C-alpha positions in Angstrom: 70.5 54.0 52.9 68.6 50.9 51.8 68.4 48.3 54.6 69.7 44.7 54.0 67.3 41.9 54.3 67.8 38.2 54.0 64.5 36.8 52.3 63.3 33.4 52.9 60.2 31.9 51.8 58.7 28.4 52.4 56.5 27.5 49.6 54.3 24.7 50.6 52.1 23.1 48.1 50.1 21.2 50.5 47.6 23.7 51.8 47.8 21.7 55.0 51.6 21.9 55.8 52.9 23.3 59.1 56.5 23.2 60.4 57.9 24.0 63.6 60.0 27.0 63.4 60.8 27.5 67.3 59.3 29.7 70.0 59.6 33.5 69.6 60.3 35.9 72.4 57.3 38.2 71.4 55.4 39.2 68.4 53.5 42.4 67.6 50.9 43.4 64.9 51.7 45.9 62.2 48.4 47.0 60.8 49.6 49.9 59.1 52.1 47.9 57.1 49.4 45.2 56.5 47.1 48.1 54.8 50.0 49.3 52.8 50.7 45.6 51.6 47.0 45.0 50.7 47.3 48.5 48.6 50.4 47.0 46.9 48.5 43.9 46.1 45.7 45.7 44.7 48.2 48.2 42.5 49.8 45.0 41.2 46.2 43.3 40.3 45.0 46.7 38.6 48.4 46.8 36.4 47.6 43.3 35.2 43.9 44.1 34.6 42.1 41.9 37.1 40.9 44.7 39.5 41.1 45.4 43.3 40.0 43.7 46.2 38.0 45.4 48.8 39.4 45.4 52.5 37.1 43.3 54.7 37.6 43.4 58.5 36.3 39.9 58.8 38.9 38.6 56.5 41.5 40.5 58.5 40.3 39.1 61.8 40.7 35.6 60.3 44.3 36.3 58.8 45.3 37.7 62.1 44.0 34.9 64.0 46.1 32.5 62.1 49.1 34.8 62.2 49.0 34.8 65.9 48.5 31.1 66.0 51.7 30.6 64.0 53.7 33.0 66.2 52.4 31.7 69.7 53.0 28.2 68.8 56.3 28.5 67.0 54.7 27.2 63.6 55.0 28.0 60.2 52.4 27.0 57.3 48.9 27.2 56.2 45.9 26.5 58.3 43.9 23.3 58.6 40.5 24.3 57.5 38.3 23.0 55.1 36.9 26.3 54.4 37.4 27.2 50.6 39.5 30.4 49.7 42.9 31.5 49.1 45.6 32.2 51.5 49.3 33.2 51.0 51.9 33.3 53.3 55.4 35.0 53.1 58.2 36.0 55.7 61.0 38.4 55.4 63.9 38.1 57.8 65.6 41.3 59.2 69.3 40.6 59.4 70.3 43.3 61.8 67.2 42.7 63.9 66.2 46.3 63.3 63.0 48.0 64.4 60.3 47.8 61.5 59.3 51.1 60.9 57.7 53.1 57.9 61.0 53.7 56.4 61.3 50.1 55.8 57.9 49.3 54.4 58.7 49.6 50.9 61.5 47.4 51.1 59.5 44.7 53.1 56.6 45.1 50.7 58.7 44.7 47.7 60.3 41.7 49.3 56.9 39.9 49.9 55.7 40.6 46.6 58.7 39.4 44.7 58.5 36.3 46.4 54.7 35.7 45.6 55.4 37.0 42.3 58.2 34.2 41.7 56.2 31.3 43.0 54.0 29.9 40.2 51.1 28.9 42.4 51.2 32.1 44.7 51.4 34.3 41.4 48.4 32.5 40.0 46.6 33.4 43.2 47.3 37.0 42.9 46.4 37.1 39.5 43.0 35.4 40.0 39.8 37.1 38.7 37.4 39.2 40.9 34.2 37.5 42.0 31.4 37.8 39.5 28.7 35.7 40.8 28.3 34.0 44.5 30.1 30.6 44.8 32.3 31.3 41.6 35.5 29.4 41.6 38.8 29.5 39.9 41.1 26.4 39.2 44.9 27.0 39.5 47.0 24.3 38.1 50.7 24.2 39.0 52.9 21.2 38.1 49.9 18.9 37.5 48.4 19.8 40.7 44.8 21.5 40.5 43.5 23.8 43.3 40.0 25.2 43.3 39.7 28.6 45.0 36.4 30.4 45.8 36.7 33.7 44.1 35.7 37.1 46.0 35.7 40.5 45.9 37.2 40.9 49.6 40.1 40.0 51.3 42.5 41.4 54.1 46.2 41.3 55.0 48.0 40.6 58.5 51.4 41.4 59.3 53.1 40.4 62.4 56.6 41.5 63.8 58.1 38.4 65.1 61.1 38.7 67.5 63.4 35.8 68.1 65.9 38.0 70.2 68.8 37.7 67.7 66.8 37.8 64.7 63.1 39.3 63.6 61.1 38.8 60.7 57.7 39.8 59.6 54.9 37.5 58.4 52.5 38.5 56.0 49.2 36.7 55.4 46.7 37.4 52.7 43.2 36.0 53.3 40.6 35.6 50.4 37.5 33.5 51.4 38.6 32.3 54.6 36.6 32.7 58.0 37.4 30.6 61.3 33.6 30.3 61.6 31.8 29.1 58.3 28.7 31.0 59.5 30.3 34.4 59.0 30.6 33.8 55.1 29.8 37.2 53.6 27.0 37.1 51.1 27.2 40.3 49.2 
């Protein structure tokens, strides 16, 4: 039986926006769901002819660090970092506060992907070409706003299950080209 979910998304066109969402009771990582989400992103990218990203553990650590920071501090939004790159964030609320199990993965992945595909900015990031030479950039223009992102061949996704007691949601962060320490930039 298909599980019901109420989907919410905060589309922040300011890459520095963070809002308070209240303190959670607990949160946990779901790396298997993160890997399947990453595979779904690559499947979509391949279907539109722009190629797959390669999972990079350093990008995962950065996405996970930010995801944990948001959960610990009751915040929602993009990082306040000057490092170039792309970051997509989405959340899916589970109405029934049910456990996140592999049986729910397809529904959660579809919900995240549909939100990103139906947001003009997020969709443009999903469609960005693969890096062809170091320091290549790509300009996304949405509603007269230009955003310059660093192209990459590498990326990763972090997924947290955030528990508020009476409700639960997953937060999914895709990082492309972000590091918490600029000295860790990949030179491949």
